[in-house]
A tleap script that builds the chain and sets N, CA, C and O, in Angstrom:
source leaprc.protein.ff14SB
mol = sequence {
  NMET LEU LEU GLY ARG PHE PHE ASN ILE THR
  SER ILE GLU THR LEU ALA ALA GLN HIE TYR
  ARG VAL SER VAL THR LEU VAL PRO GLU HIE
  PRO VAL TYR GLU GLY HIE PHE PRO GLY ASN
  PRO VAL VAL PRO GLY VAL CYS SER LEU HIE
  MET ILE VAL GLU CYS ALA GLY GLU ALA LEU
  GLY TYR PRO VAL VAL MET TYR GLN ALA GLN
  VAL VAL LYS PHE LEU GLY VAL ILE ARG PRO
  SER SER ASP MET ALA LEU GLY ILE ASP LEU
  LEU LEU ASP ASP GLU MET ALA LEU LYS ALA
  ALA ILE THR SER GLY GLU ARG ARG VAL MET
  ALA CYS LYS ALA LYS LEU LYS ARG CLEU
}
set mol.1.N position { -8.163 -22.179 -5.409 }
set mol.1.CA position { -8.249 -21.859 -4.117 }
set mol.1.C position { -9.105 -20.691 -3.681 }
set mol.1.O position { -9.115 -19.721 -4.439 }
set mol.2.N position { -9.792 -20.640 -2.627 }
set mol.2.CA position { -10.701 -19.565 -2.427 }
set mol.2.C position { -10.221 -18.723 -1.294 }
set mol.2.O position { -10.615 -17.567 -1.135 }
set mol.3.N position { -9.163 -19.453 -0.325 }
set mol.3.CA position { -8.280 -18.640 0.671 }
set mol.3.C position { -7.989 -17.263 0.265 }
set mol.3.O position { -7.349 -17.157 -0.782 }
set mol.4.N position { -8.312 -16.222 0.851 }
set mol.4.CA position { -7.561 -14.805 0.468 }
set mol.4.C position { -8.484 -14.116 -0.792 }
set mol.4.O position { -8.305 -12.975 -1.218 }
set mol.5.N position { -9.383 -14.956 -1.225 }
set mol.5.CA position { -10.274 -14.295 -2.328 }
set mol.5.C position { -11.685 -14.355 -2.014 }
set mol.5.O position { -12.419 -13.390 -2.229 }
set mol.6.N position { -12.136 -15.534 -1.473 }
set mol.6.CA position { -13.641 -15.887 -1.048 }
set mol.6.C position { -13.685 -15.614 0.450 }
set mol.6.O position { -14.651 -15.014 0.922 }
set mol.7.N position { -12.605 -16.059 1.269 }
set mol.7.CA position { -12.869 -16.109 2.641 }
set mol.7.C position { -11.267 -15.814 3.110 }
set mol.7.O position { -10.268 -15.950 2.404 }
set mol.8.N position { -11.327 -15.391 4.442 }
set mol.8.CA position { -9.955 -15.390 5.205 }
set mol.8.C position { -10.015 -15.891 6.453 }
set mol.8.O position { -10.941 -15.772 7.255 }
set mol.9.N position { -9.098 -16.399 6.573 }
set mol.9.CA position { -8.860 -17.096 8.116 }
set mol.9.C position { -8.268 -16.143 9.146 }
set mol.9.O position { -7.145 -15.643 9.077 }
set mol.10.N position { -9.256 -15.935 10.204 }
set mol.10.CA position { -8.578 -15.012 11.330 }
set mol.10.C position { -8.023 -15.716 12.409 }
set mol.10.O position { -7.272 -15.106 13.171 }
set mol.11.N position { -8.301 -17.045 12.620 }
set mol.11.CA position { -7.471 -17.790 13.707 }
set mol.11.C position { -7.777 -19.125 13.430 }
set mol.11.O position { -8.814 -19.518 12.896 }
set mol.12.N position { -6.698 -19.911 13.867 }
set mol.12.CA position { -6.776 -21.518 13.976 }
set mol.12.C position { -6.612 -21.748 15.304 }
set mol.12.O position { -5.729 -21.135 15.904 }
set mol.13.N position { -7.459 -22.692 15.988 }
set mol.13.CA position { -7.219 -22.943 17.400 }
set mol.13.C position { -7.247 -24.304 17.553 }
set mol.13.O position { -8.241 -24.914 17.160 }
set mol.14.N position { -6.137 -25.007 18.161 }
set mol.14.CA position { -5.972 -26.489 18.228 }
set mol.14.C position { -6.733 -26.586 19.658 }
set mol.14.O position { -6.325 -25.978 20.648 }
set mol.15.N position { -8.025 -27.517 19.658 }
set mol.15.CA position { -8.603 -27.889 20.571 }
set mol.15.C position { -7.857 -29.387 21.356 }
set mol.15.O position { -7.630 -29.553 22.554 }
set mol.16.N position { -7.681 -30.028 20.579 }
set mol.16.CA position { -7.055 -31.478 21.029 }
set mol.16.C position { -6.188 -31.842 19.788 }
set mol.16.O position { -6.018 -31.155 18.781 }
set mol.17.N position { -5.657 -33.118 20.087 }
set mol.17.CA position { -4.885 -33.656 18.868 }
set mol.17.C position { -5.890 -33.956 17.777 }
set mol.17.O position { -6.894 -34.645 17.955 }
set mol.18.N position { -5.523 -33.351 16.566 }
set mol.18.CA position { -6.376 -33.331 15.239 }
set mol.18.C position { -7.928 -32.963 15.351 }
set mol.18.O position { -8.830 -33.495 14.704 }
set mol.19.N position { -8.071 -31.837 16.405 }
set mol.19.CA position { -9.228 -31.355 16.714 }
set mol.19.C position { -9.065 -29.767 16.583 }
set mol.19.O position { -8.374 -29.173 17.410 }
set mol.20.N position { -9.771 -29.007 15.430 }
set mol.20.CA position { -9.392 -27.768 15.199 }
set mol.20.C position { -10.605 -26.924 15.116 }
set mol.20.O position { -11.684 -27.375 14.732 }
set mol.21.N position { -10.400 -25.547 15.521 }
set mol.21.CA position { -11.546 -24.682 15.353 }
set mol.21.C position { -10.939 -23.461 14.600 }
set mol.21.O position { -10.009 -22.800 15.062 }
set mol.22.N position { -11.541 -23.213 13.400 }
set mol.22.CA position { -10.962 -22.361 12.556 }
set mol.22.C position { -12.048 -21.150 12.316 }
set mol.22.O position { -13.168 -21.349 11.845 }
set mol.23.N position { -11.652 -20.139 12.627 }
set mol.23.CA position { -12.501 -18.732 12.492 }
set mol.23.C position { -12.363 -17.940 11.326 }
set mol.23.O position { -11.269 -17.378 11.261 }
set mol.24.N position { -13.163 -17.715 10.356 }
set mol.24.CA position { -13.058 -17.262 9.005 }
set mol.24.C position { -14.165 -16.063 8.798 }
set mol.24.O position { -15.265 -15.980 9.345 }
set mol.25.N position { -13.631 -15.256 7.959 }
set mol.25.CA position { -14.710 -14.264 7.453 }
set mol.25.C position { -14.867 -14.340 6.092 }
set mol.25.O position { -13.905 -14.771 5.455 }
set mol.26.N position { -16.066 -13.951 5.379 }
set mol.26.CA position { -16.231 -14.014 4.132 }
set mol.26.C position { -16.078 -12.687 3.329 }
set mol.26.O position { -16.255 -11.619 3.917 }
set mol.27.N position { -15.738 -12.718 1.931 }
set mol.27.CA position { -15.441 -11.662 1.341 }
set mol.27.C position { -16.742 -11.271 0.556 }
set mol.27.O position { -16.868 -11.890 -0.500 }
set mol.28.N position { -17.651 -10.451 0.825 }
set mol.28.CA position { -19.019 -10.213 0.360 }
set mol.28.C position { -18.657 -9.559 -1.137 }
set mol.28.O position { -19.495 -9.699 -2.028 }
set mol.29.N position { -17.747 -9.038 -1.340 }
set mol.29.CA position { -17.659 -8.513 -2.759 }
set mol.29.C position { -17.223 -9.651 -3.771 }
set mol.29.O position { -17.327 -9.349 -4.960 }
set mol.30.N position { -16.798 -10.790 -3.498 }
set mol.30.CA position { -16.551 -11.790 -4.402 }
set mol.30.C position { -17.516 -11.996 -5.599 }
set mol.30.O position { -18.740 -12.062 -5.487 }
set mol.31.N position { -16.786 -12.093 -6.809 }
set mol.31.CA position { -17.980 -12.140 -8.007 }
set mol.31.C position { -18.980 -13.226 -8.201 }
set mol.31.O position { -19.893 -13.253 -9.027 }
set mol.32.N position { -18.593 -14.307 -7.116 }
set mol.32.CA position { -19.648 -15.527 -7.173 }
set mol.32.C position { -20.972 -14.937 -6.917 }
set mol.32.O position { -21.928 -15.156 -7.660 }
set mol.33.N position { -21.043 -14.098 -5.743 }
set mol.33.CA position { -22.355 -13.568 -5.372 }
set mol.33.C position { -23.178 -12.788 -6.438 }
set mol.33.O position { -24.374 -12.571 -6.248 }
set mol.34.N position { -22.555 -12.383 -7.521 }
set mol.34.CA position { -23.319 -11.684 -8.664 }
set mol.34.C position { -24.398 -12.813 -9.320 }
set mol.34.O position { -25.525 -12.486 -9.693 }
set mol.35.N position { -23.997 -13.867 -9.383 }
set mol.35.CA position { -24.861 -14.901 -9.989 }
set mol.35.C position { -25.515 -15.837 -9.064 }
set mol.35.O position { -26.324 -16.705 -9.392 }
set mol.36.N position { -25.073 -15.571 -7.829 }
set mol.36.CA position { -25.571 -16.689 -6.647 }
set mol.36.C position { -26.113 -15.867 -5.579 }
set mol.36.O position { -25.277 -15.820 -4.677 }
set mol.37.N position { -27.042 -15.271 -5.325 }
set mol.37.CA position { -28.067 -14.722 -6.399 }
set mol.37.C position { -28.120 -13.338 -6.353 }
set mol.37.O position { -27.992 -12.687 -5.316 }
set mol.38.N position { -28.316 -12.853 -7.514 }
set mol.38.CA position { -28.177 -11.391 -7.881 }
set mol.38.C position { -29.289 -10.670 -6.767 }
set mol.38.O position { -30.432 -11.128 -6.749 }
set mol.39.N position { -28.971 -9.671 -5.952 }
set mol.39.CA position { -29.654 -9.032 -4.875 }
set mol.39.C position { -30.112 -9.800 -3.690 }
set mol.39.O position { -30.818 -9.266 -2.835 }
set mol.40.N position { -29.664 -11.250 -3.601 }
set mol.40.CA position { -29.966 -11.987 -2.489 }
set mol.40.C position { -28.846 -12.898 -2.317 }
set mol.40.O position { -29.089 -14.105 -2.334 }
set mol.41.N position { -27.539 -12.452 -2.139 }
set mol.41.CA position { -26.605 -13.502 -2.260 }
set mol.41.C position { -26.526 -14.345 -1.129 }
set mol.41.O position { -26.831 -13.998 0.012 }
set mol.42.N position { -26.026 -15.687 -1.532 }
set mol.42.CA position { -25.987 -17.022 -0.690 }
set mol.42.C position { -24.659 -17.494 -0.897 }
set mol.42.O position { -24.196 -17.350 -2.029 }
set mol.43.N position { -23.904 -18.072 0.049 }
set mol.43.CA position { -22.747 -18.741 -0.104 }
set mol.43.C position { -23.145 -20.222 -0.844 }
set mol.43.O position { -23.944 -21.009 -0.336 }
set mol.44.N position { -22.470 -20.451 -2.087 }
set mol.44.CA position { -22.893 -21.600 -2.679 }
set mol.44.C position { -22.344 -22.930 -1.840 }
set mol.44.O position { -21.255 -22.919 -1.266 }
set mol.45.N position { -23.072 -23.863 -1.844 }
set mol.45.CA position { -22.782 -25.307 -1.036 }
set mol.45.C position { -21.392 -25.711 -1.283 }
set mol.45.O position { -20.651 -25.983 -0.339 }
set mol.46.N position { -20.907 -25.777 -2.802 }
set mol.46.CA position { -19.643 -26.310 -3.009 }
set mol.46.C position { -18.484 -25.472 -2.366 }
set mol.46.O position { -17.424 -25.945 -1.955 }
set mol.47.N position { -18.868 -24.101 -2.342 }
set mol.47.CA position { -17.791 -23.110 -1.652 }
set mol.47.C position { -17.403 -23.481 -0.352 }
set mol.47.O position { -16.244 -23.500 0.062 }
set mol.48.N position { -18.630 -23.835 0.406 }
set mol.48.CA position { -18.551 -24.144 1.677 }
set mol.48.C position { -17.743 -25.395 2.127 }
set mol.48.O position { -17.065 -25.469 3.152 }
set mol.49.N position { -17.944 -26.471 1.090 }
set mol.49.CA position { -17.212 -27.675 1.210 }
set mol.49.C position { -15.593 -27.407 0.997 }
set mol.49.O position { -14.687 -27.967 1.615 }
set mol.50.N position { -15.455 -26.333 -0.110 }
set mol.50.CA position { -14.039 -25.957 -0.364 }
set mol.50.C position { -13.401 -25.348 0.804 }
set mol.50.O position { -12.277 -25.648 1.204 }
set mol.51.N position { -14.248 -24.397 1.378 }
set mol.51.CA position { -13.632 -23.866 2.634 }
set mol.51.C position { -13.066 -24.721 3.607 }
set mol.51.O position { -11.973 -24.521 4.138 }
set mol.52.N position { -13.948 -25.841 3.879 }
set mol.52.CA position { -13.596 -26.875 4.999 }
set mol.52.C position { -12.115 -27.486 4.600 }
set mol.52.O position { -11.145 -27.543 5.356 }
set mol.53.N position { -12.177 -27.912 3.281 }
set mol.53.CA position { -10.978 -28.374 2.785 }
set mol.53.C position { -9.812 -27.573 3.064 }
set mol.53.O position { -8.838 -27.926 3.729 }
set mol.54.N position { -9.990 -26.492 2.511 }
set mol.54.CA position { -8.812 -25.436 2.722 }
set mol.54.C position { -8.338 -25.440 4.116 }
set mol.54.O position { -7.208 -25.808 4.436 }
set mol.55.N position { -9.390 -24.946 5.075 }
set mol.55.CA position { -9.035 -24.783 6.292 }
set mol.55.C position { -8.497 -26.140 7.055 }
set mol.55.O position { -7.759 -26.015 8.032 }
set mol.56.N position { -8.817 -27.202 6.667 }
set mol.56.CA position { -8.236 -28.550 7.111 }
set mol.56.C position { -6.738 -28.407 6.825 }
set mol.56.O position { -5.894 -28.553 7.709 }
set mol.57.N position { -6.434 -28.104 5.501 }
set mol.57.CA position { -4.887 -27.980 4.931 }
set mol.57.C position { -4.132 -27.140 5.887 }
set mol.57.O position { -3.059 -27.454 6.403 }
set mol.58.N position { -4.851 -25.936 6.094 }
set mol.58.CA position { -3.918 -24.852 7.041 }
set mol.58.C position { -3.905 -25.321 8.218 }
set mol.58.O position { -2.887 -25.057 8.859 }
set mol.59.N position { -4.851 -26.058 8.834 }
set mol.59.CA position { -4.811 -26.444 10.179 }
set mol.59.C position { -3.501 -27.533 10.288 }
set mol.59.O position { -2.632 -27.398 11.150 }
set mol.60.N position { -3.494 -28.445 9.453 }
set mol.60.CA position { -2.569 -29.575 9.312 }
set mol.60.C position { -1.248 -28.975 8.764 }
set mol.60.O position { -0.176 -29.505 9.055 }
set mol.61.N position { -1.305 -28.013 8.074 }
set mol.61.CA position { -0.003 -27.516 7.705 }
set mol.61.C position { 0.543 -28.080 6.226 }
set mol.61.O position { 1.624 -27.840 5.688 }
set mol.62.N position { -0.390 -28.780 5.824 }
set mol.62.CA position { 0.009 -29.065 4.337 }
set mol.62.C position { -1.323 -29.264 3.660 }
set mol.62.O position { -2.311 -29.439 4.374 }
set mol.63.N position { -1.456 -29.253 2.189 }
set mol.63.CA position { -2.546 -29.274 1.390 }
set mol.63.C position { -3.114 -30.682 1.576 }
set mol.63.O position { -2.479 -31.686 1.898 }
set mol.64.N position { -4.562 -30.568 1.290 }
set mol.64.CA position { -5.424 -31.862 1.356 }
set mol.64.C position { -6.359 -31.709 0.293 }
set mol.64.O position { -6.714 -30.626 -0.173 }
set mol.65.N position { -6.793 -32.982 -0.119 }
set mol.65.CA position { -7.964 -32.939 -1.146 }
set mol.65.C position { -9.159 -33.864 -0.436 }
set mol.65.O position { -8.827 -34.724 0.380 }
set mol.66.N position { -10.379 -33.682 -0.732 }
set mol.66.CA position { -11.293 -34.381 -0.253 }
set mol.66.C position { -11.761 -35.324 -1.470 }
set mol.66.O position { -12.285 -34.935 -2.514 }
set mol.67.N position { -11.451 -36.672 -1.104 }
set mol.67.CA position { -11.672 -37.642 -2.245 }
set mol.67.C position { -13.060 -38.583 -2.156 }
set mol.67.O position { -13.404 -39.441 -2.970 }
set mol.68.N position { -13.815 -38.140 -0.830 }
set mol.68.CA position { -14.856 -38.813 -0.522 }
set mol.68.C position { -15.747 -37.941 0.477 }
set mol.68.O position { -15.397 -37.563 1.594 }
set mol.69.N position { -17.032 -37.686 -0.182 }
set mol.69.CA position { -17.950 -36.980 0.905 }
set mol.69.C position { -18.974 -38.068 1.088 }
set mol.69.O position { -19.694 -38.519 0.197 }
set mol.70.N position { -18.951 -38.432 2.342 }
set mol.70.CA position { -19.894 -39.265 2.817 }
set mol.70.C position { -21.232 -38.875 3.152 }
set mol.70.O position { -22.203 -39.463 2.675 }
set mol.71.N position { -21.323 -37.999 3.875 }
set mol.71.CA position { -22.501 -37.289 4.452 }
set mol.71.C position { -22.266 -35.568 4.236 }
set mol.71.O position { -21.246 -35.063 4.706 }
set mol.72.N position { -23.172 -34.799 3.575 }
set mol.72.CA position { -23.046 -33.415 3.793 }
set mol.72.C position { -24.433 -32.944 3.854 }
set mol.72.O position { -25.320 -33.350 3.103 }
set mol.73.N position { -24.596 -31.993 4.859 }
set mol.73.CA position { -25.983 -31.691 5.495 }
set mol.73.C position { -25.863 -30.168 5.348 }
set mol.73.O position { -24.910 -29.571 5.849 }
set mol.74.N position { -26.736 -29.597 4.728 }
set mol.74.CA position { -26.714 -28.109 4.629 }
set mol.74.C position { -27.962 -27.710 5.545 }
set mol.74.O position { -29.102 -28.021 5.198 }
set mol.75.N position { -27.745 -27.116 6.549 }
set mol.75.CA position { -28.716 -26.929 7.678 }
set mol.75.C position { -29.311 -25.399 7.705 }
set mol.75.O position { -30.308 -25.127 8.373 }
set mol.76.N position { -28.676 -24.520 6.996 }
set mol.76.CA position { -29.114 -23.143 6.947 }
set mol.76.C position { -28.471 -22.454 5.733 }
set mol.76.O position { -27.571 -22.995 5.091 }
set mol.77.N position { -28.961 -21.254 5.445 }
set mol.77.CA position { -28.265 -20.243 4.455 }
set mol.77.C position { -27.337 -19.489 5.204 }
set mol.77.O position { -27.487 -19.081 6.355 }
set mol.78.N position { -26.174 -19.308 4.312 }
set mol.78.CA position { -25.128 -18.481 4.856 }
set mol.78.C position { -25.247 -17.225 3.790 }
set mol.78.O position { -25.312 -17.353 2.567 }
set mol.79.N position { -25.259 -15.985 4.523 }
set mol.79.CA position { -25.325 -14.891 3.644 }
set mol.79.C position { -24.054 -14.080 3.810 }
set mol.79.O position { -23.651 -13.785 4.935 }
set mol.80.N position { -23.437 -13.728 2.742 }
set mol.80.CA position { -22.248 -13.071 3.222 }
set mol.80.C position { -22.466 -11.612 3.548 }
set mol.80.O position { -23.326 -10.891 3.042 }
set mol.81.N position { -21.489 -11.241 4.545 }
set mol.81.CA position { -21.345 -9.845 5.187 }
set mol.81.C position { -20.128 -9.718 5.591 }
set mol.81.O position { -19.497 -10.685 6.016 }
set mol.82.N position { -19.540 -8.296 5.501 }
set mol.82.CA position { -18.208 -8.074 6.055 }
set mol.82.C position { -17.983 -8.314 7.270 }
set mol.82.O position { -16.825 -8.523 7.630 }
set mol.83.N position { -19.209 -8.343 8.325 }
set mol.83.CA position { -18.893 -8.352 9.829 }
set mol.83.C position { -19.196 -9.832 10.290 }
set mol.83.O position { -19.165 -10.068 11.498 }
set mol.84.N position { -19.486 -10.839 9.397 }
set mol.84.CA position { -19.920 -12.205 9.704 }
set mol.84.C position { -18.584 -12.879 9.969 }
set mol.84.O position { -17.603 -12.782 9.231 }
set mol.85.N position { -18.641 -13.516 11.006 }
set mol.85.CA position { -17.512 -14.567 11.222 }
set mol.85.C position { -18.213 -15.798 11.416 }
set mol.85.O position { -19.249 -15.902 12.073 }
set mol.86.N position { -17.519 -16.883 10.727 }
set mol.86.CA position { -17.954 -18.118 10.836 }
set mol.86.C position { -16.957 -19.194 11.530 }
set mol.86.O position { -15.758 -19.095 11.268 }
set mol.87.N position { -17.312 -20.007 12.224 }
set mol.87.CA position { -16.757 -21.086 12.941 }
set mol.87.C position { -16.549 -22.340 12.179 }
set mol.87.O position { -17.608 -22.917 11.931 }
set mol.88.N position { -15.425 -22.952 11.718 }
set mol.88.CA position { -15.357 -24.199 11.076 }
set mol.88.C position { -14.695 -25.223 12.193 }
set mol.88.O position { -13.606 -24.968 12.708 }
set mol.89.N position { -15.431 -26.361 12.505 }
set mol.89.CA position { -14.838 -27.178 13.391 }
set mol.89.C position { -14.540 -28.424 12.751 }
set mol.89.O position { -15.339 -29.026 12.034 }
set mol.90.N position { -13.262 -28.841 13.046 }
set mol.90.CA position { -12.655 -29.811 12.184 }
set mol.90.C position { -12.219 -31.052 13.127 }
set mol.90.O position { -11.544 -30.786 14.121 }
set mol.91.N position { -12.529 -32.235 12.893 }
set mol.91.CA position { -11.989 -33.215 13.795 }
set mol.91.C position { -11.724 -34.577 12.877 }
set mol.91.O position { -12.576 -35.323 12.394 }
set mol.92.N position { -10.329 -34.662 12.789 }
set mol.92.CA position { -9.922 -35.847 12.091 }
set mol.92.C position { -9.488 -36.963 12.738 }
set mol.92.O position { -9.135 -36.781 13.903 }
set mol.93.N position { -9.401 -38.324 12.202 }
set mol.93.CA position { -8.798 -39.377 12.796 }
set mol.93.C position { -7.608 -39.535 12.194 }
set mol.93.O position { -7.166 -38.693 11.413 }
set mol.94.N position { -6.890 -40.794 12.550 }
set mol.94.CA position { -5.539 -41.154 11.978 }
set mol.94.C position { -5.531 -41.447 10.507 }
set mol.94.O position { -4.564 -41.255 9.770 }
set mol.95.N position { -6.754 -41.954 10.126 }
set mol.95.CA position { -6.922 -42.331 8.415 }
set mol.95.C position { -7.301 -40.883 7.711 }
set mol.95.O position { -7.373 -40.889 6.482 }
set mol.96.N position { -7.512 -39.826 8.307 }
set mol.96.CA position { -7.918 -38.646 7.576 }
set mol.96.C position { -9.291 -38.706 7.230 }
set mol.96.O position { -9.627 -38.226 6.148 }
set mol.97.N position { -10.219 -39.267 8.047 }
set mol.97.CA position { -11.497 -39.292 8.118 }
set mol.97.C position { -11.949 -37.952 8.905 }
set mol.97.O position { -11.500 -37.712 10.026 }
set mol.98.N position { -12.871 -37.087 8.247 }
set mol.98.CA position { -13.155 -35.737 8.536 }
set mol.98.C position { -14.524 -35.730 9.190 }
set mol.98.O position { -15.450 -36.391 8.718 }
set mol.99.N position { -14.660 -34.926 10.357 }
set mol.99.CA position { -16.134 -34.747 10.552 }
set mol.99.C position { -15.945 -33.386 10.838 }
set mol.99.O position { -15.042 -33.046 11.602 }
set mol.100.N position { -16.827 -32.420 10.217 }
set mol.100.CA position { -16.699 -30.970 10.073 }
set mol.100.C position { -18.135 -30.318 10.174 }
set mol.100.O position { -19.152 -30.794 9.668 }
set mol.101.N position { -18.053 -29.134 10.919 }
set mol.101.CA position { -19.267 -28.427 10.917 }
set mol.101.C position { -18.978 -26.895 10.664 }
set mol.101.O position { -17.884 -26.422 10.974 }
set mol.102.N position { -19.947 -26.149 10.112 }
set mol.102.CA position { -19.917 -24.589 9.946 }
set mol.102.C position { -20.878 -24.203 10.927 }
set mol.102.O position { -21.998 -24.695 11.064 }
set mol.103.N position { -20.269 -23.123 11.724 }
set mol.103.CA position { -21.197 -22.544 12.350 }
set mol.103.C position { -21.459 -21.075 12.258 }
set mol.103.O position { -20.436 -20.447 11.987 }
set mol.104.N position { -22.442 -20.408 12.393 }
set mol.104.CA position { -22.719 -18.805 12.343 }
set mol.104.C position { -23.327 -18.404 13.650 }
set mol.104.O position { -24.511 -18.627 13.901 }
set mol.105.N position { -22.520 -17.819 14.470 }
set mol.105.CA position { -22.884 -17.753 15.877 }
set mol.105.C position { -23.113 -18.874 16.569 }
set mol.105.O position { -22.151 -19.638 16.657 }
set mol.106.N position { -24.353 -19.266 17.210 }
set mol.106.CA position { -24.634 -20.358 17.601 }
set mol.106.C position { -25.268 -21.512 16.877 }
set mol.106.O position { -25.368 -22.656 17.320 }
set mol.107.N position { -25.683 -21.079 15.715 }
set mol.107.CA position { -26.291 -21.789 14.631 }
set mol.107.C position { -25.539 -22.613 13.794 }
set mol.107.O position { -24.717 -21.991 13.121 }
set mol.108.N position { -25.569 -24.008 13.601 }
set mol.108.CA position { -25.000 -24.896 12.670 }
set mol.108.C position { -25.584 -24.737 11.489 }
set mol.108.O position { -26.795 -24.900 11.341 }
set mol.109.N position { -24.830 -24.423 10.592 }
set mol.109.CA position { -25.414 -24.181 9.076 }
set mol.109.C position { -25.088 -25.193 8.015 }
set mol.109.O position { -25.628 -25.313 6.915 }
set mol.110.N position { -23.976 -25.997 8.608 }
set mol.110.CA position { -23.462 -27.047 7.509 }
set mol.110.C position { -22.790 -28.358 8.437 }
set mol.110.O position { -22.043 -28.074 9.373 }
set mol.111.N position { -23.031 -29.476 8.192 }
set mol.111.CA position { -22.169 -30.462 8.651 }
set mol.111.C position { -21.550 -31.550 7.681 }
set mol.111.O position { -22.254 -31.692 6.681 }
set mol.112.N position { -20.692 -32.165 7.698 }
set mol.112.CA position { -20.235 -33.075 6.796 }
set mol.112.C position { -19.148 -34.239 7.375 }
set mol.112.O position { -18.224 -33.965 8.140 }
set mol.113.N position { -19.395 -35.365 6.942 }
set mol.113.CA position { -18.169 -36.466 7.028 }
set mol.113.C position { -17.612 -36.713 5.775 }
set mol.113.O position { -18.386 -36.900 4.836 }
set mol.114.N position { -16.327 -36.749 5.579 }
set mol.114.CA position { -15.584 -36.946 4.237 }
set mol.114.C position { -14.390 -37.584 4.668 }
set mol.114.O position { -14.093 -37.674 5.859 }
set mol.115.N position { -13.655 -38.055 3.686 }
set mol.115.CA position { -12.568 -38.566 3.815 }
set mol.115.C position { -11.353 -37.482 2.700 }
set mol.115.O position { -11.541 -37.164 1.526 }
set mol.116.N position { -10.193 -37.141 3.560 }
set mol.116.CA position { -9.246 -36.472 2.964 }
set mol.116.C position { -8.081 -37.077 2.678 }
set mol.116.O position { -7.885 -38.029 3.433 }
set mol.117.N position { -7.025 -36.860 1.697 }
set mol.117.CA position { -5.679 -37.107 1.471 }
set mol.117.C position { -4.972 -36.034 1.318 }
set mol.117.O position { -5.372 -34.978 0.829 }
set mol.118.N position { -3.727 -36.307 1.795 }
set mol.118.CA position { -2.665 -35.349 1.478 }
set mol.118.C position { -1.933 -35.246 0.154 }
set mol.118.O position { -1.360 -36.233 -0.306 }
set mol.119.N position { -1.937 -34.039 -0.491 }
set mol.119.CA position { -1.618 -33.805 -1.680 }
set mol.119.C position { -0.186 -33.980 -1.838 }
set mol.119.O position { 0.341 -33.798 -2.936 }
savepdb mol mol.pdb
quit
């Protein structure tokens, strides 16, 4: 679990049925940045995916796991800072198919389509 150590949720907004916007901040002191990359830290892609899954679980009110990533697009670099807020948009259907995007300001930095299941 990365929540509380790698990132923190500042708000969860329900936009419509099964459509959520989660605001998060990163913890730039997390040890992952010592190796990814020293002196030029970048959020690892796998951590971005994990943030999406954990935010989906928090929005739904129960833990979920991603069992299939259909499309994953890294559209920009996320550099951690204590004053950076990220937006995570989550849209789920009745079969737990997920469309998600991470934005930094107005810039989309990641998008994915995946399938989730309840733990």
